[in-house]
C-alpha positions as CSV (number, residue, x, y, z in Angstrom):
1,M,0.1,0.2,0.1
2,L,1.3,3.4,-0.8
3,L,-0.2,6.5,0.7
4,H,-0.1,10.2,-1.1
5,Y,-1.6,12.6,1.5
6,V,-1.8,16.2,1.2
7,G,0.6,18.1,3.7
8,L,3.2,15.1,3.5
9,P,6.4,15.9,2.0
10,R,6.6,12.3,0.4
11,T,4.7,9.2,-0.3
12,L,4.5,6.8,2.4
13,A,5.5,2.9,2.1
14,R,3.3,0.1,4.0
15,D,5.0,0.7,7.4
16,K,5.2,4.6,7.6
17,T,1.6,4.5,6.7
18,S,0.8,2.2,9.4
19,Q,2.4,4.5,11.9
20,F,0.5,7.5,10.1
21,V,-3.0,5.9,10.5
22,V,-2.3,5.0,14.4
23,R,-1.4,8.7,14.9
24,W,-4.3,9.6,13.2
25,R,-6.7,7.3,15.1
26,E,-4.7,8.6,18.5
27,A,-5.8,12.4,17.7
28,L,-9.2,11.4,16.7
29,P,-10.0,8.0,19.0
30,D,-14.0,8.7,18.1
31,L,-13.5,9.1,14.3
32,W,-16.4,8.5,12.0
33,M,-16.0,8.2,8.2
34,D,-19.7,9.2,6.3
35,I,-19.4,8.2,2.7
36,K,-21.3,10.5,0.5
37,E,-20.7,9.4,-2.6
38,L,-18.5,6.1,-3.9
39,F,-17.5,5.8,-7.5
40,I,-15.6,2.8,-9.0
41,E,-14.7,2.0,-12.8
42,D,-12.1,-0.7,-13.7
43,D,-9.4,-0.7,-10.9
44,L,-10.2,3.4,-10.1
45,A,-12.5,4.1,-7.0
46,T,-13.2,7.5,-5.7
47,T,-15.1,8.5,-2.7
48,R,-16.4,11.9,-1.2
49,L,-16.6,11.8,2.6
50,T,-17.0,13.7,5.7
51,L,-14.6,12.7,8.7
52,T,-15.4,13.9,12.2
53,G,-14.2,13.0,15.5
54,T,-13.2,14.5,18.9
55,L,-9.5,16.0,18.7
56,G,-8.0,14.2,21.8
57,S,-4.4,14.8,21.2
58,T,-2.2,17.0,18.7
59,W,-2.6,16.4,15.1
60,A,-1.6,18.7,12.4
61,G,-0.4,21.4,15.0
62,A,-3.5,21.6,16.6
63,G,-3.5,20.9,20.0
64,P,-6.1,18.6,22.0
65,T,-9.2,20.6,22.7
66,C,-11.5,17.8,23.3
67,E,-13.6,19.6,20.9
68,K,-15.6,17.9,17.7
69,V,-13.9,18.7,14.4
70,G,-15.0,17.9,11.2
71,M,-13.6,18.0,7.7
72,A,-14.6,17.1,4.0
73,R,-12.2,15.1,1.8
74,M,-11.7,12.9,-1.3
75,M,-10.1,9.7,-1.5
76,F,-8.7,8.2,-4.6
77,F,-7.9,4.6,-5.1
78,R,-6.0,2.4,-7.7
79,L,-6.9,-1.3,-7.0
80,R,-4.4,-3.9,-8.1
81,M,-3.8,-7.6,-7.1
82,D,-0.5,-6.7,-5.2
83,F,-1.3,-3.5,-3.6
84,V,-3.4,-0.5,-3.1
85,N,-2.6,3.0,-4.1
86,F,-4.6,5.7,-2.5
87,V,-4.7,9.4,-2.1
88,I,-6.2,11.4,0.1
89,S,-6.8,15.2,-0.6
C-alpha cells in the first residue's frame, strides 16, 4: 500500500502508512467516516466523504481541544492484485 496525503512531503510505504494511521486514530479516537458518494470504474475508485471526531491529542499542529472537528475529503484508490495505492486530498 502506498499513501499520498496532502501536506506530507513524500509518499509513505506500508510501514510508515501504518504509523500515520495509528497517530491519526490516536488524535481522533472516535473517528467517524460518512461516505457521501462512491464511484468505481475498472481498477479506479473515488469517494467523497466527511470525517468527524473529537480532537483528543495533537494533530497537524492543533493541540487537543476535546471538541468535535470535521472535514470534507476525497479519496482516490487504484486497486490491484498486489497493492492498493490511494490518495487522500
